[in-house]
N, C-alpha and C positions, 0 to 999 in steps of 0.2 A: 504494500500500500504506500502510495506517495505521501499520504498524510503522516506516516510514521517516520519518514526520513527528512522531509522538507517542511519545517515549521516556520512560519513567518516571524520576524522579530519586530515588526512595526505594523500599525493599523493599515498602512498602504498595501501590505502584502496579504492582509486578511480578506478572504473571499466569502461573500455571503454575510448574513447578520448585519445588514446595512443600518438598521435602526439602532442596534446595540453599538455599532462602531461610531455612528454619528453622536449618540448620547455620551459615550465615553470620551470621544475627542473634545466635545464641548466642555465636559468637566475638567479634562486635562488642560485646556486653554485657560479656564477660570477656576482654579482650585479653591479660591476663597469662597466661591458660591457652591461648593460641592455638598451633596447631602451627607449625612453622617453614616449612612449605610447604603451599600449598593448590593442588591440581591440578584444573582444570576441563577436562573433555573432553566431546566430543560432536560431532554432525554440524553442518554449516553451518546457521546460522540458529536455533540452539537457545537463544541468549541468554548465551553464555559471557562475551563481552566486556562486555555490559550488566551482568551480575551482578558482574563484577570492578570495573567503574566505580562501581556503587552501593555495593559493599562498601568500596572505598577511601575514598569520601566518608563513609561511616558511621564508619569507623575514625578518620579525621582530624577529624571534626566536634567542635568544643568544646561544642556545645549539644545533645548526643545526647538523644533521647527515652528514656523509661523502658524501651521494648522493645528498645533498641539501634539503632534506625533513626536516620538523619541527620535534622536539623531540617527540611531542605527549603528553607531560605532561599536565594535566588538568589546572594547574595554569600558563602555559606559556603565555606571553603577546600576 
């Protein structure tokens, strides 16, 4: 399976889940307006953990892109 070997590191590489991607990018651009809890739910294999990992990297990235996505550098915290 391709999904087991090629996992995106940024929201740009994430395919599908457009509403989730748009919401998380908006929160990443404006972290001071972020909700206290973000609940991701769905069936097995829908990308919940992947979206959470990409979101965490975007929130913690010091060199964020203008759209709120992480820089994508391999050594980014």
